[in-house]
C-alpha positions in Angstrom: -3.7 6.7 -13.2 -5.1 4.9 -10.2 -2.9 3.2 -7.6 -4.0 0.7 -4.9 -2.0 -0.6 -2.2 -3.2 -3.7 -0.5 -2.1 -5.6 2.6 -3.8 -8.0 5.2 -5.8 -5.7 7.2 -5.3 -2.3 5.6 -4.2 -0.4 8.9 -0.3 -0.7 8.8 1.4 -1.3 5.7 -1.0 -0.2 3.0 -2.2 3.0 4.6 1.5 3.7 5.2 2.3 3.2 1.5 -0.9 5.3 0.6 0.1 8.3 2.5 3.9 8.0 1.6 2.9 7.9 -1.9 0.4 10.7 -1.7 3.2 13.1 -0.2 5.8 12.2 -2.9 3.0 12.8 -5.6 2.1 16.1 -4.2 5.8 17.3 -3.8 6.4 16.2 -7.3 3.3 18.1 -8.6 1.8 14.9 -9.9 -2.1 15.6 -9.5 -3.0 13.1 -12.2 -2.5 10.1 -9.8 -5.1 8.7 -7.4 -3.8 6.6 -4.4 -5.8 4.4 -2.1 -5.2 1.5 0.0 -7.5 -1.7 1.0 -7.8 -4.9 2.8 -7.4 -8.4 1.6 -9.0 -9.8 4.9 -11.8 -8.7 7.1 -9.9 -8.5 10.3 -9.9 -4.6 10.7 -12.6 -3.5 8.5 -13.8 -0.1 9.5 -10.7 0.4 11.7 -8.5 3.7 11.3 -4.8 3.6 10.5 -2.9 1.7 13.4 -1.2 4.1 16.1 2.3 2.7 15.3 1.8 3.8 11.6 0.6 7.2 12.4 3.7 7.8 15.0 6.1 6.7 11.9 4.5 8.9 9.5 4.4 11.8 12.1 8.2 11.2 12.8 8.9 11.5 9.1 6.7 14.6 8.4 4.4 12.6 6.1 0.6 14.0 6.2 -2.2 11.6 6.8 -6.0 11.8 7.4 -8.6 9.6 9.3 -9.6 6.7 7.3 -11.4 3.3 7.5 -10.1 -0.1 6.4 -12.1 -1.5 3.6 -12.1 -4.9 1.7 -11.3 -5.3 -1.9 -13.2 -7.2 -4.4 -12.8 -8.1 -8.0 -14.9 -5.5 -9.4 -13.3 -2.7 -7.5 -9.6 -4.0 -8.4 -10.4 -3.7 -11.8 -10.8 0.1 -11.6 -7.0 0.6 -10.8 -4.1 0.5 -12.9 -1.6 -0.9 -10.4 -2.6 -3.4 -7.5 0.4 -3.2 -5.2 1.1 -5.7 -2.5 3.2 -5.7 0.4 4.4 -9.6 0.7 4.0 -12.8 -1.2 0.9 -13.9 0.8 -0.9 -10.5 -0.2 -0.1 -11.3 -3.9 -1.3 -15.0 -3.5 -4.4 -13.8 -2.0 -5.0 -11.0 -4.6 -4.4 -13.2 -7.5 -7.0 -15.5 -6.3 -9.4 -12.7 -6.2 -8.9 -10.4 -9.2 -10.3 -11.1 -12.7 -7.8 -12.9 -15.0 -7.6 -9.7 -17.1 -6.5 -7.8 -14.1 -3.7 -10.2 -12.9 -1.0 -8.1 -14.8 -1.5 -5.2 -12.4 -0.6 -7.3 -9.4 2.8 -6.4 -8.0 4.9 -6.2 -4.9 6.0 -2.9 -3.8 9.6 -3.6 -3.5 9.6 -5.0 -7.2 9.7 -1.3 -8.2 13.1 -1.0 -6.5 14.3 -4.2 -8.2 13.9 -6.2 -5.1 12.2 -9.6 -4.5 11.7 -9.3 -0.8 8.6 -8.5 1.3 7.8 -5.4 3.4 7.6 -6.9 7.0 4.3 -6.4 8.6 4.9 -4.3 11.8 1.7 -5.7 13.6 3.9 -8.8 14.1 7.4 -7.3 14.3 6.7 -4.1 16.3 9.3 -2.1 14.1 7.3 0.5 12.2 10.5 2.3 11.2 11.9 -0.7 9.3 8.6 -1.1 7.4 8.5 2.8 6.8 12.1 2.7 5.3 11.1 -0.2 3.1 7.7 1.4 2.0 9.5 4.6 1.3 12.2 3.0 -0.9 9.4 1.1 -2.9 7.2 4.4 -3.3 10.4 6.5 -4.4 11.1 3.9 -7.1 7.4 3.7 -8.1 7.3 7.4 -8.5 10.3 7.1 -11.0 8.3 4.6 -12.8 5.2 6.9 -13.2 
């Protein structure tokens, strides 16, 4: 099983979801699931996780490691079982990018919690804790689905 979390620049929300989900899977002893995250735009390619995301992960005792934002493409997207976006803009961007046969893999993270809302981008809001709370809730429900 392979999961890919996606957001605009791959420095705030998608790496947050990646590290939260990896922590949940480790605690659940689910070693059969691979989790990564990627960008839908080139703004932050090569950048490490945003300092605000690192701070909220540390505050919530979620381990993380250095990484570099990278850009998804259709061929790479086809390698994953789940393509999980943070908001409607991400979904629209990804649906324009992926092969038709991969469209069914595209979902918003909060849809796993039975919600239709977006996960706010803390790059703009400055509130990493609210984003963390939403990411955690979505990942918790995703783990139940798995």
